[in-house]
BASE-958062 format. One record per residue: residue number from 1; residue in three letters; z negated, x, y negated of N, C-alpha, C in turn. Coordinates in Angstrom, 3 decimals. Layout:
N
NUM/Ala/Z/X/Y/Z/X/Y/Z/X/Y
...
***
This chain:
268
1/Met/-84.131/17.117/-124.334/-85.438/17.064/-125.164/-85.827/17.641/-126.200
2/Gln/-86.261/16.685/-127.339/-86.641/16.423/-128.356/-88.477/16.733/-128.373
3/Ile/-88.096/18.328/-128.972/-89.668/18.888/-128.662/-90.523/18.881/-130.079
4/Asn/-91.844/17.973/-131.052/-92.280/18.373/-132.354/-92.766/19.311/-132.699
5/Pro/-92.352/19.954/-134.116/-92.843/21.078/-134.642/-94.837/21.343/-133.996
6/Asn/-94.910/19.835/-134.350/-96.623/19.045/-134.700/-97.444/19.921/-133.444
7/Asn/-96.281/19.234/-132.322/-97.769/19.728/-131.314/-97.764/20.974/-131.154
8/Pro/-99.122/21.547/-130.298/-99.317/22.665/-130.134/-98.834/23.346/-129.266
9/Ile/-98.994/25.133/-129.152/-98.815/26.025/-127.969/-99.669/25.303/-126.929
10/Gly/-99.389/26.174/-125.780/-100.350/25.760/-123.964/-100.510/26.482/-123.943
11/Val/-101.655/27.545/-123.496/-101.968/29.041/-123.245/-102.452/28.809/-121.833
12/Phe/-102.288/29.405/-120.417/-103.041/29.791/-119.155/-103.269/30.943/-118.819
13/Asp/-104.651/30.835/-117.898/-105.184/32.129/-117.645/-106.017/31.198/-116.910
14/Ser/-106.195/32.888/-115.908/-107.089/32.236/-114.517/-108.970/32.120/-115.068
15/Gly/-109.112/32.905/-116.025/-110.609/32.659/-116.517/-110.364/33.314/-117.577
16/Val/-111.205/33.657/-118.844/-110.897/34.480/-120.385/-110.448/34.850/-120.583
17/Gly/-109.723/35.854/-119.624/-108.485/37.363/-120.342/-107.655/36.165/-121.329
18/Gly/-106.869/35.646/-120.263/-105.857/35.082/-121.650/-106.367/34.887/-123.078
19/Leu/-107.859/35.001/-123.285/-108.504/34.833/-125.156/-108.290/36.134/-126.024
20/Thr/-107.808/37.638/-125.304/-106.999/37.777/-126.023/-105.273/37.343/-126.627
21/Val/-104.906/37.027/-125.503/-103.017/36.543/-126.393/-103.824/35.121/-127.275
22/Val/-104.730/35.005/-127.312/-105.478/33.520/-128.588/-105.239/33.748/-129.746
23/Arg/-106.450/35.007/-129.438/-106.594/35.677/-130.100/-105.557/36.365/-131.467
24/Ala/-103.902/37.220/-130.569/-103.278/37.248/-131.312/-102.009/36.400/-131.809
25/Leu/-102.560/35.259/-131.272/-101.333/34.175/-131.814/-101.844/34.285/-133.356
26/Met/-103.904/33.824/-132.941/-104.078/33.432/-134.008/-103.808/34.615/-135.570
27/Glu/-103.447/35.581/-135.166/-103.483/36.623/-135.273/-102.158/36.241/-136.275
28/Arg/-100.796/36.255/-135.433/-99.398/35.889/-135.982/-99.493/34.229/-136.483
29/Leu/-99.616/33.237/-135.962/-99.334/32.521/-136.426/-100.716/31.713/-137.032
30/Pro/-101.581/31.821/-138.276/-102.125/31.365/-138.124/-102.562/29.843/-138.180
31/Phe/-101.085/28.667/-138.535/-101.083/27.664/-138.696/-100.649/27.269/-136.944
32/Glu/-100.795/27.676/-136.140/-100.423/26.461/-135.056/-101.663/26.428/-134.005
33/His/-101.514/24.879/-133.666/-102.520/24.391/-132.608/-102.280/25.069/-131.399
34/Ile/-103.740/25.318/-131.252/-103.384/25.838/-129.253/-104.442/25.502/-128.856
35/Glu/-103.650/24.828/-126.852/-104.432/24.658/-126.235/-104.301/24.563/-125.192
36/Tyr/-105.283/25.740/-125.095/-105.984/27.155/-124.255/-106.232/26.328/-122.481
37/Phe/-106.090/27.005/-121.577/-107.075/25.760/-120.179/-107.371/27.687/-119.697
38/Gly/-108.165/27.463/-119.091/-108.976/28.545/-118.475/-109.725/28.751/-117.769
39/Asp/-109.422/29.141/-116.206/-109.619/28.238/-114.978/-110.691/28.973/-114.273
40/Thr/-111.881/28.262/-114.725/-113.202/30.347/-114.606/-114.063/29.952/-113.574
41/Ala/-113.410/28.003/-112.715/-114.205/27.645/-111.985/-114.001/28.121/-110.272
42/Arg/-112.993/29.139/-110.964/-111.884/29.582/-109.144/-111.467/30.835/-109.381
43/Val/-112.004/31.719/-110.551/-111.493/32.439/-110.773/-112.309/33.483/-109.497
44/Pro/-111.827/35.173/-109.314/-110.465/35.470/-109.426/-109.075/35.256/-108.943
45/Tyr/-107.705/34.848/-109.356/-107.191/34.509/-108.366/-106.571/36.034/-108.264
46/Gly/-106.978/37.079/-108.176/-105.895/37.872/-107.435/-106.321/38.178/-105.984
47/Val/-107.429/37.522/-105.375/-107.410/37.386/-103.916/-107.253/36.771/-103.092
48/Lys/-106.403/35.683/-103.730/-105.910/34.340/-103.218/-104.610/34.284/-102.465
49/Ser/-103.864/33.582/-102.566/-102.446/33.845/-101.464/-101.344/33.428/-102.979
50/Val/-100.096/33.846/-102.429/-99.567/33.560/-103.394/-99.409/31.717/-103.525
51/Glu/-99.392/30.779/-101.700/-98.827/28.932/-102.180/-100.131/28.823/-103.504
52/Thr/-101.593/29.316/-102.808/-103.115/29.002/-103.616/-102.364/28.963/-105.120
53/Ile/-101.751/30.564/-105.132/-102.341/30.646/-106.986/-100.681/30.077/-107.225
54/Ala/-99.633/29.964/-106.747/-98.468/28.372/-107.337/-98.837/26.829/-107.496
55/His/-99.952/26.809/-106.363/-100.749/25.497/-106.798/-101.107/24.975/-107.644
56/Tyr/-102.093/26.024/-108.266/-102.800/26.222/-109.315/-102.391/26.523/-110.254
57/Thr/-101.004/27.490/-110.313/-100.207/27.369/-111.550/-100.031/25.643/-112.226
58/Thr/-99.468/25.346/-110.932/-98.963/23.856/-111.554/-99.919/23.198/-112.000
59/Gln/-101.340/22.767/-111.220/-101.791/22.064/-111.594/-102.072/21.936/-113.239
60/Ile/-101.875/23.365/-113.121/-103.102/23.699/-114.949/-101.622/23.320/-116.260
61/Ala/-100.338/23.697/-115.430/-99.062/23.541/-116.533/-98.712/22.420/-116.404
62/Gln/-98.771/21.128/-115.181/-99.003/19.597/-115.842/-100.044/19.148/-117.028
63/Phe/-101.263/20.204/-116.600/-102.849/19.313/-117.371/-101.558/19.717/-119.107
64/Leu/-101.728/20.761/-118.633/-101.057/21.467/-120.654/-99.664/20.172/-121.166
65/Leu/-99.072/20.123/-119.742/-97.609/19.623/-120.375/-97.972/17.936/-120.985
66/Glu/-99.139/17.177/-119.947/-99.238/16.047/-120.467/-100.251/16.074/-121.978
67/Arg/-100.804/17.080/-122.030/-101.418/17.017/-123.531/-100.032/17.571/-124.429
68/Gln/-98.826/17.887/-124.569/-97.820/17.714/-125.473/-97.251/18.829/-126.318
69/Val/-97.892/19.683/-125.186/-97.404/21.288/-125.530/-96.075/21.603/-125.745
70/Lys/-95.813/22.100/-126.845/-94.178/22.578/-127.482/-93.537/23.667/-126.357
71/Leu/-94.750/24.608/-125.820/-94.222/25.078/-125.384/-95.612/26.029/-124.589
72/Leu/-95.160/26.177/-123.858/-95.866/26.751/-122.167/-96.790/28.532/-122.038
73/Ile/-97.220/29.014/-122.969/-97.959/30.375/-122.242/-98.488/31.198/-121.742
74/Ile/-98.330/31.829/-119.870/-98.711/32.298/-119.428/-99.558/33.582/-119.561
75/Ala/-100.221/33.482/-120.085/-101.429/34.694/-119.900/-102.066/35.410/-119.434
76/Cys/-101.373/34.798/-117.852/-102.419/35.465/-116.831/-101.199/36.461/-116.288
77/Asn/-101.746/38.007/-115.714/-100.551/38.462/-115.654/-100.405/37.771/-113.943
78/Thr/-101.835/37.778/-113.154/-101.108/37.773/-111.847/-100.700/36.193/-111.657
79/Met/-100.533/35.263/-112.407/-100.222/33.872/-111.780/-98.841/33.926/-112.932
80/Ala/-98.828/35.146/-113.610/-96.961/35.331/-113.859/-96.518/35.874/-112.647
81/Ser/-96.770/36.872/-112.774/-96.555/37.700/-111.138/-95.955/37.225/-109.871
82/Val/-96.379/35.658/-109.529/-96.445/35.038/-108.574/-96.428/33.472/-108.746
83/Ser/-96.079/33.056/-109.688/-95.650/31.547/-110.701/-95.067/31.163/-112.078
84/Ala/-94.392/32.249/-112.488/-93.337/31.986/-114.072/-92.617/31.255/-113.390
85/Gln/-91.315/31.392/-112.225/-90.393/30.468/-112.370/-91.384/29.287/-111.558
86/Val/-91.965/29.285/-111.190/-91.802/27.406/-111.067/-92.853/27.036/-111.464
87/Val/-93.494/27.801/-112.948/-93.699/26.884/-113.914/-92.569/26.399/-115.158
88/Arg/-91.337/27.393/-114.993/-89.953/27.443/-116.040/-89.098/26.062/-114.768
89/Asp/-89.581/25.882/-113.724/-88.652/24.806/-112.859/-89.776/23.496/-113.117
90/Leu/-90.196/23.518/-113.590/-90.910/22.162/-113.512/-90.966/21.837/-115.287
91/Ser/-91.211/23.496/-115.822/-91.600/22.802/-117.967/-90.548/22.302/-118.585
92/Pro/-90.379/20.876/-119.244/-89.454/20.680/-120.311/-89.283/20.947/-121.443
93/Val/-90.744/22.570/-121.771/-90.909/23.010/-122.837/-90.733/24.481/-123.168
94/Pro/-90.135/25.462/-122.850/-90.115/26.142/-123.260/-91.306/27.184/-122.675
95/Val/-91.166/28.277/-121.531/-91.951/28.785/-120.780/-92.160/30.339/-121.097
96/Leu/-92.888/30.952/-121.306/-92.868/32.392/-122.089/-94.428/32.679/-120.671
97/Asp/-94.274/34.967/-120.879/-95.327/34.941/-120.171/-95.228/36.460/-119.809
98/Val/-96.512/36.908/-119.786/-97.027/38.355/-120.130/-96.348/38.802/-119.761
99/Ile/-95.409/39.490/-118.832/-95.017/40.238/-118.041/-93.368/40.444/-118.424
100/Glu/-92.953/39.425/-118.593/-91.739/39.635/-119.348/-91.791/39.878/-120.839
101/Ala/-93.096/39.735/-121.647/-93.107/40.278/-123.097/-93.871/41.726/-123.135
102/Gly/-94.535/41.822/-122.300/-94.787/43.877/-122.106/-93.432/44.390/-121.985
103/Ala/-92.675/44.212/-120.553/-91.494/44.738/-119.915/-90.616/44.928/-121.228
104/Leu/-89.828/43.866/-121.745/-89.313/43.724/-123.531/-89.815/44.524/-124.525
105/Ala/-91.285/44.447/-124.408/-91.930/45.326/-125.553/-91.881/46.998/-125.169
106/Ala/-92.637/47.241/-124.216/-92.633/49.261/-123.593/-90.958/48.864/-123.617
107/Leu/-89.987/48.449/-123.328/-88.472/49.456/-123.482/-88.750/49.239/-124.673
108/Ala/-88.475/48.645/-125.536/-88.284/48.733/-127.347/-88.912/50.238/-127.569
109/Ala/-90.367/50.655/-127.246/-90.664/51.217/-127.973/-90.753/52.284/-126.772
110/Ser/-90.786/52.831/-125.854/-90.569/54.411/-124.654/-88.733/54.503/-125.411
111/Gln/-89.128/56.139/-125.550/-87.949/57.406/-125.711/-87.286/58.373/-124.237
112/Ser/-88.655/58.221/-124.106/-87.500/59.036/-122.524/-87.045/57.751/-121.218
113/Arg/-87.482/56.671/-121.380/-87.515/55.532/-120.294/-88.571/56.404/-119.336
114/Arg/-89.294/56.550/-119.786/-90.781/56.917/-118.389/-91.799/56.084/-118.789
115/Ile/-91.954/55.373/-117.949/-93.127/54.015/-118.445/-94.056/53.071/-117.534
116/Gly/-95.262/53.777/-118.227/-96.382/53.981/-117.144/-97.293/51.460/-116.913
117/Val/-97.354/51.779/-116.151/-98.092/50.629/-116.177/-98.908/50.718/-115.646
118/Ile/-100.188/49.568/-115.812/-101.563/49.422/-115.438/-102.245/47.822/-115.540
119/Gly/-102.208/47.555/-114.756/-102.773/46.265/-114.102/-103.970/45.776/-113.294
120/Thr/-104.258/44.905/-112.490/-105.015/44.769/-111.342/-103.738/45.244/-109.871
121/Pro/-104.885/45.203/-108.893/-103.947/45.125/-107.788/-103.243/44.320/-107.234
122/Thr/-103.661/43.023/-108.127/-101.996/41.900/-107.630/-101.052/42.198/-107.822
123/Thr/-101.342/42.198/-109.494/-100.401/42.582/-110.502/-99.429/43.464/-110.396
124/Ile/-99.958/44.928/-109.724/-99.102/45.966/-109.731/-98.692/45.541/-108.150
125/Asn/-99.231/45.239/-107.063/-98.524/45.315/-106.432/-97.294/44.552/-105.911
126/Ser/-97.193/43.546/-107.134/-96.125/42.575/-106.679/-95.179/43.378/-107.444
127/Asn/-95.216/44.137/-108.304/-94.389/44.891/-108.704/-93.731/44.468/-109.342
128/Ala/-93.908/43.373/-109.808/-93.256/42.786/-110.945/-92.689/42.816/-112.889
129/Tyr/-94.194/44.122/-113.002/-92.907/44.178/-114.596/-92.558/45.918/-114.158
130/Ala/-91.978/46.648/-112.801/-91.163/47.824/-112.455/-89.696/47.017/-112.311
131/Arg/-90.297/45.079/-111.601/-88.652/44.753/-111.437/-88.244/43.941/-113.324
132/Ala/-89.123/43.446/-113.850/-88.966/42.730/-115.100/-88.370/44.052/-116.307
133/Ile/-89.137/45.991/-115.550/-87.635/46.210/-116.897/-86.419/46.798/-115.707
134/His/-86.368/47.110/-115.164/-85.343/47.995/-114.065/-84.076/46.571/-114.400
135/Glu/-84.588/44.860/-114.708/-83.096/43.646/-114.900/-82.898/44.067/-115.972
136/Val/-83.642/45.069/-116.803/-82.671/45.330/-118.330/-82.806/46.746/-117.956
137/Glu/-83.221/47.412/-117.647/-83.263/48.879/-118.225/-83.356/49.808/-116.491
138/Pro/-81.644/49.877/-115.689/-81.926/50.435/-114.447/-82.853/51.656/-114.324
139/Asp/-82.155/52.228/-115.179/-82.759/53.502/-114.793/-84.337/54.427/-115.702
140/Ala/-84.212/52.938/-115.924/-86.362/53.132/-116.521/-87.419/54.109/-115.208
141/Arg/-87.858/55.170/-115.251/-88.590/55.527/-114.291/-90.092/54.526/-114.605
142/Val/-90.247/54.316/-113.804/-92.130/52.787/-113.703/-92.952/53.885/-112.968
143/Val/-94.112/54.208/-113.644/-95.106/54.926/-112.299/-96.416/53.764/-112.621
144/Ser/-96.777/52.626/-112.070/-97.315/51.722/-112.007/-98.620/52.809/-110.873
145/Gln/-99.867/52.350/-111.999/-100.949/52.279/-111.531/-102.538/51.058/-111.732
146/Ala/-102.592/50.756/-109.952/-104.028/49.601/-110.355/-104.426/50.099/-110.556
147/Cys/-105.493/49.514/-111.323/-107.120/49.722/-111.925/-108.130/48.764/-111.755
148/Ala/-108.907/48.768/-110.424/-109.713/47.272/-110.359/-110.478/47.188/-110.798
149/Leu/-111.509/48.439/-111.528/-112.645/48.379/-112.394/-112.507/48.503/-113.810
150/Phe/-111.549/48.115/-114.398/-111.515/47.907/-115.551/-112.090/47.104/-116.088
151/Val/-111.590/45.439/-115.004/-112.262/44.623/-115.650/-113.253/44.155/-115.623
152/Pro/-114.464/44.359/-114.298/-115.859/43.864/-114.172/-116.289/44.520/-115.602
153/Leu/-115.443/45.996/-115.472/-116.487/47.036/-117.103/-115.730/46.860/-118.372
154/Val/-115.111/45.818/-118.801/-114.856/44.882/-119.712/-115.735/43.678/-119.649
155/Glu/-116.202/42.975/-119.357/-116.815/41.869/-118.850/-118.440/42.232/-118.807
156/Glu/-118.235/43.509/-118.523/-119.942/44.176/-118.708/-120.553/44.904/-120.495
157/Gly/-118.730/44.908/-121.438/-118.722/44.908/-122.732/-119.445/46.644/-122.582
158/Trp/-118.832/47.287/-121.444/-118.810/48.684/-121.563/-117.029/48.732/-122.206
159/Leu/-116.598/48.479/-123.373/-115.790/48.889/-123.469/-115.598/50.315/-124.378
160/Asp/-116.881/51.630/-124.312/-116.404/52.726/-125.588/-117.612/53.277/-123.863
161/His/-118.605/53.364/-123.092/-118.973/54.229/-122.118/-118.451/54.533/-121.594
162/Pro/-119.841/56.099/-121.627/-119.344/57.036/-120.588/-118.673/56.826/-119.171
163/Val/-119.209/55.525/-118.663/-118.827/55.408/-117.180/-116.670/54.869/-116.884
164/Thr/-116.644/54.480/-117.791/-115.079/53.361/-118.646/-114.887/54.423/-119.188
165/Arg/-114.836/55.762/-120.089/-113.932/57.019/-119.847/-113.468/57.436/-118.969
166/Leu/-114.791/57.848/-118.053/-114.365/58.680/-116.595/-113.741/58.378/-115.713
167/Thr/-113.728/56.613/-116.126/-113.012/56.143/-115.339/-111.108/55.959/-115.642
168/Ala/-111.238/55.397/-116.909/-110.482/55.773/-117.044/-109.525/57.264/-117.514
169/Gln/-110.045/57.997/-117.471/-109.359/59.750/-117.267/-109.443/59.426/-115.506
170/Glu/-110.194/58.866/-114.439/-109.452/59.192/-113.141/-108.350/58.581/-112.146
171/Tyr/-108.454/57.245/-113.545/-106.832/56.099/-112.905/-105.989/56.852/-114.047
172/Leu/-105.933/57.283/-115.126/-104.036/57.581/-115.147/-104.150/59.102/-115.190
173/Lys/-104.934/59.642/-114.434/-104.286/61.151/-114.280/-102.919/61.676/-114.396
174/Pro/-102.788/60.020/-112.910/-102.044/60.979/-112.363/-100.707/59.990/-112.859
175/Val/-100.711/58.537/-113.438/-99.975/58.446/-114.714/-99.566/59.364/-115.746
176/Leu/-100.195/60.015/-116.352/-100.448/60.793/-117.359/-99.513/61.869/-116.838
177/Ala/-99.232/62.762/-115.634/-99.185/63.796/-115.008/-97.161/63.813/-114.675
178/Glu/-96.787/62.420/-114.939/-94.918/62.131/-114.599/-95.006/61.713/-116.050
179/Arg/-95.711/62.370/-117.112/-95.196/62.238/-118.366/-94.534/61.274/-119.341
180/Val/-95.413/60.284/-119.384/-94.807/58.837/-119.535/-94.832/58.300/-121.453
181/Asp/-94.215/57.789/-121.749/-94.281/58.114/-123.284/-94.800/56.532/-123.826
182/Thr/-95.179/56.319/-122.577/-95.307/54.667/-122.714/-96.042/53.861/-121.776
183/Leu/-97.126/52.999/-121.938/-97.934/52.714/-120.701/-98.484/51.538/-121.535
184/Val/-97.854/49.949/-120.866/-97.967/48.614/-120.995/-99.429/48.210/-120.447
185/Leu/-100.057/47.620/-121.297/-101.588/47.815/-120.737/-101.599/45.964/-119.793
186/Gly/-101.074/46.034/-118.846/-100.884/44.913/-117.597/-102.066/43.833/-117.170
187/Cys/-102.977/43.590/-118.219/-104.121/42.619/-117.316/-104.220/42.149/-118.921
188/Thr/-104.746/41.559/-119.248/-105.333/40.722/-120.409/-106.336/41.151/-120.898
189/His/-107.154/41.827/-120.669/-109.018/42.664/-120.465/-108.370/43.628/-121.022
190/Tyr/-107.000/44.164/-120.417/-106.929/45.993/-121.196/-107.403/45.860/-122.605
191/Pro/-106.259/44.984/-123.589/-106.482/45.217/-125.084/-108.698/45.481/-125.302
192/Leu/-109.143/45.537/-125.034/-109.710/44.992/-125.723/-110.373/46.839/-124.758
193/Leu/-110.355/47.612/-124.544/-110.142/49.372/-123.706/-109.129/49.328/-125.141
194/Lys/-108.215/49.106/-125.544/-107.005/50.340/-126.496/-107.670/51.642/-127.131
195/Pro/-108.637/51.057/-127.886/-108.921/52.454/-128.743/-109.827/53.941/-127.717
196/Leu/-110.171/53.356/-126.074/-110.559/54.528/-125.028/-109.674/54.771/-124.631
197/Leu/-108.549/53.577/-124.845/-107.214/53.769/-123.514/-107.104/54.711/-124.446
198/Ala/-106.485/54.615/-125.616/-105.061/55.464/-126.958/-105.862/57.163/-127.047
199/Asp/-107.580/57.849/-126.823/-108.315/58.214/-126.582/-107.802/59.477/-125.789
200/Val/-108.040/58.488/-124.657/-107.843/58.649/-123.350/-105.961/59.907/-123.273
201/Thr/-105.196/59.022/-123.314/-104.086/59.001/-122.999/-102.989/60.231/-124.578
202/Gly/-104.204/60.193/-125.585/-103.483/61.234/-126.836/-101.901/60.794/-127.620
203/Pro/-102.461/61.382/-128.456/-101.215/60.550/-129.719/-99.793/60.133/-129.329
204/Gln/-99.678/61.152/-128.242/-97.994/61.075/-127.538/-97.107/60.137/-126.727
205/Thr/-98.938/59.326/-126.115/-98.425/57.808/-125.632/-98.636/56.693/-126.950
206/Thr/-97.613/55.786/-126.356/-97.588/54.890/-127.024/-98.450/53.391/-126.188
207/Leu/-98.911/53.057/-126.392/-100.131/51.887/-125.781/-99.044/50.353/-125.755
208/Val/-98.355/49.449/-124.862/-97.974/48.578/-126.013/-99.069/47.617/-124.668
209/Asp/-99.767/46.424/-125.907/-100.208/45.544/-125.733/-99.658/44.822/-125.080
210/Ser/-99.889/43.468/-124.298/-99.112/42.368/-123.486/-99.629/40.593/-124.783
211/Ala/-101.045/41.626/-124.848/-101.730/40.354/-125.904/-100.621/40.259/-127.641
212/Glu/-100.805/41.195/-127.707/-99.602/41.080/-129.080/-98.160/41.297/-129.157
213/Ala/-97.521/41.653/-127.883/-95.831/41.851/-127.346/-95.864/40.081/-127.344
214/Met/-96.459/39.374/-126.880/-96.532/38.133/-126.670/-96.572/36.724/-127.971
215/Ala/-97.339/38.048/-128.996/-97.404/36.615/-130.115/-96.236/36.891/-130.649
216/Glu/-95.591/37.705/-130.612/-94.599/38.593/-131.495/-93.280/37.837/-131.181
217/Arg/-93.256/37.225/-129.354/-92.406/36.672/-128.466/-92.572/35.441/-128.787
218/Thr/-93.206/34.712/-128.876/-93.603/33.547/-128.938/-93.359/33.088/-130.242
219/Ala/-93.430/34.239/-131.570/-93.362/33.672/-133.102/-91.520/33.678/-133.051
220/Ala/-91.206/34.825/-132.741/-89.136/35.081/-132.215/-88.897/33.579/-131.756
221/Leu/-89.759/33.525/-130.551/-89.606/32.059/-130.252/-89.256/30.788/-131.084
222/Leu/-89.943/30.358/-131.935/-91.055/29.475/-132.523/-89.241/29.459/-133.788
223/Thr/-89.216/30.996/-133.646/-87.644/30.881/-135.152/-86.360/30.454/-134.415
224/Asp/-86.200/31.000/-133.073/-85.240/30.922/-133.121/-84.934/28.897/-132.961
225/Leu/-86.196/29.330/-131.782/-85.189/26.759/-131.863/-86.384/26.339/-133.089
226/Asn/-86.604/26.505/-133.959/-87.394/25.765/-135.449/-88.303/25.397/-134.442
227/Leu/-89.029/25.570/-134.430/-90.296/24.691/-133.542/-92.055/25.364/-134.275
228/His/-91.566/25.854/-135.657/-93.196/26.906/-136.180/-94.069/25.598/-137.057
229/Thr/-94.517/25.195/-136.710/-95.475/23.933/-137.330/-94.704/24.119/-139.105
230/Pro/-94.818/22.607/-139.868/-94.168/22.478/-141.058/-96.386/22.382/-141.755
231/Ala/-96.881/22.265/-141.003/-98.351/22.123/-141.755/-97.699/23.751/-142.174
232/Arg/-99.584/23.575/-143.592/-100.095/25.131/-143.685/-101.517/25.130/-143.891
233/Ala/-101.835/23.752/-143.235/-103.508/23.183/-142.652/-104.239/23.980/-141.365
234/Pro/-105.870/24.633/-141.502/-106.061/25.079/-140.775/-106.140/24.486/-139.390
235/Ala/-105.615/25.710/-137.881/-104.877/24.895/-137.953/-106.371/24.652/-136.463
236/Asp/-105.897/23.218/-135.231/-107.095/22.940/-134.234/-106.965/24.113/-133.161
237/Tyr/-107.814/24.676/-132.495/-107.988/25.559/-130.926/-109.294/24.398/-130.184
238/His/-108.637/24.323/-128.432/-109.280/23.415/-127.738/-109.390/24.084/-126.668
239/Phe/-110.105/24.564/-126.166/-110.364/25.145/-124.884/-111.187/24.814/-123.720
240/His/-109.994/24.183/-122.226/-110.304/23.630/-121.624/-111.122/24.556/-120.163
241/Val/-112.053/24.024/-119.582/-112.502/26.022/-118.736/-113.000/24.964/-117.569
242/Thr/-113.220/24.700/-116.422/-112.894/24.064/-115.508/-114.826/24.422/-114.372
243/Asp/-115.496/25.591/-114.906/-116.570/25.823/-115.691/-117.243/26.840/-116.185
244/Val/-118.564/25.736/-116.290/-118.857/27.097/-117.733/-120.025/27.805/-116.843
245/Pro/-119.510/29.455/-117.164/-120.733/30.126/-116.249/-121.780/31.215/-117.237
246/Leu/-122.710/31.208/-116.794/-123.737/31.854/-117.791/-122.987/32.746/-118.566
247/Arg/-122.337/33.661/-118.344/-122.086/34.773/-119.421/-120.835/34.604/-120.419
248/Phe/-120.074/33.230/-120.274/-119.072/32.179/-119.932/-118.810/32.198/-121.882
249/Gln/-119.137/32.037/-122.955/-120.022/32.115/-124.156/-119.566/34.051/-125.005
250/Thr/-120.334/34.344/-124.629/-120.626/35.465/-124.559/-119.220/36.418/-124.547
251/Ile/-118.869/36.543/-122.940/-117.575/37.437/-122.531/-116.550/36.815/-123.784
252/Gly/-115.967/34.809/-122.991/-115.118/35.029/-124.671/-115.834/34.542/-126.290
253/Glu/-116.409/35.429/-126.806/-116.104/35.269/-128.026/-115.763/36.667/-127.971
254/Arg/-116.561/37.616/-127.011/-115.858/38.996/-126.622/-114.242/39.063/-126.918
255/Phe/-113.793/38.104/-126.295/-112.346/38.193/-125.604/-111.929/37.592/-127.027
256/Leu/-112.048/36.773/-127.869/-111.442/36.045/-129.132/-111.926/36.825/-130.258
257/Gly/-113.387/37.328/-130.600/-113.243/38.252/-131.698/-113.976/37.305/-132.791
258/Arg/-114.241/36.181/-132.428/-114.675/34.672/-133.021/-115.574/33.948/-132.085
259/Ser/-116.170/33.464/-133.257/-117.045/32.363/-132.121/-115.660/30.976/-131.349
260/Leu/-116.440/30.221/-130.172/-116.155/29.919/-129.663/-116.211/28.237/-129.954
261/Asn/-115.501/27.519/-129.754/-115.690/26.569/-130.703/-114.852/25.260/-129.513
262/Asn/-115.353/23.894/-129.236/-114.125/22.844/-128.643/-113.616/23.463/-127.589
263/Val/-115.375/23.361/-126.995/-114.709/23.917/-125.262/-114.881/23.103/-124.422
264/His/-114.311/22.058/-123.183/-114.395/21.357/-123.203/-113.843/21.416/-121.642
265/Val/-115.361/20.851/-119.753/-115.180/21.180/-119.262/-114.495/19.873/-118.575
266/Val/-113.349/21.155/-117.585/-112.625/19.855/-116.859/-112.526/20.202/-115.358
267/Lys/-112.533/18.807/-115.572/-113.273/18.677/-113.806/-112.553/17.537/-112.484
268/Trp/-111.506/18.081/-111.550/-110.634/18.002/-111.253/-110.758/17.064/-109.985
***
C-alpha cells in the first residue's frame, strides 16, 4: 500500500490522557497533521473486560483509518496492553504503541537494568511493560507498582498538592527500595506529575515519559519510511470525542498545554 506523507498521524486514547502524547508530537514534529480520538463517553477502560476493550479499540482504529491516517498511535496504556496486536492485524499502516515506546526508552536509559514501572491497575496487572522489557533484555529486573489514585489527582489539577506528594511517596516507597535507576511513567496522565515525581525519586532515578518516548519513536519511524510531511506550513489538528463532559475543556487544555480547538463529537 502506498502511504501519502501528507496524510495525518492518527492518535487514540480511552479519554483525554493521550493528549500528553499529542503535545509531545506537536513539539517534536510541528508540521505533522494530527487526528486525535478520545473515547470520553466510555472511559474508564480499566474496569472493562478484555473483549470489550478489544472491540472499542478496533472501532476507533477503523474510524481513524477511514480518515486516511498514515500511522496509528495507541496512546492509551490500557488499550495497548490488551489490544495492540488486534490493531496491528487490521491496520494497513504502521502502528506504534506507548508500551513498546516506553519499554525501549527505559532500556536505553537504564545502567543497572533495574527498572521501575508505575501505571494504572489494569496496565500493571497485564504485565505488558515487564513482557516488553524482558523480550529485549531477559535479565532486566522490573518492579511494577499500580498507582490507582494518580489519574483522579491529575484530573483534579492537584499536580503539586501535598496530598499528591504524600500519595507518590507511599506508592514509590517499595519501588525505590529495589534501587531502580529508571522509572517508566506508564500512564499518559503521569507526565503532568513529572516535576513532583522527580522530587520524590531524586536525581539518581531517570524518569521515562512515555509521551516523549512515543514522539521520538514516531519521528524515527517517519524518517525510516520517508513519511515526513513535505509541507512547512502550520499543521491541522482535529480532536474527535464521543462525549463532551463538563470539565473536558479544562482537563484537555491542561494536558495539551494550549487551547483545544476543532473538537468534533462522534456519535456511534
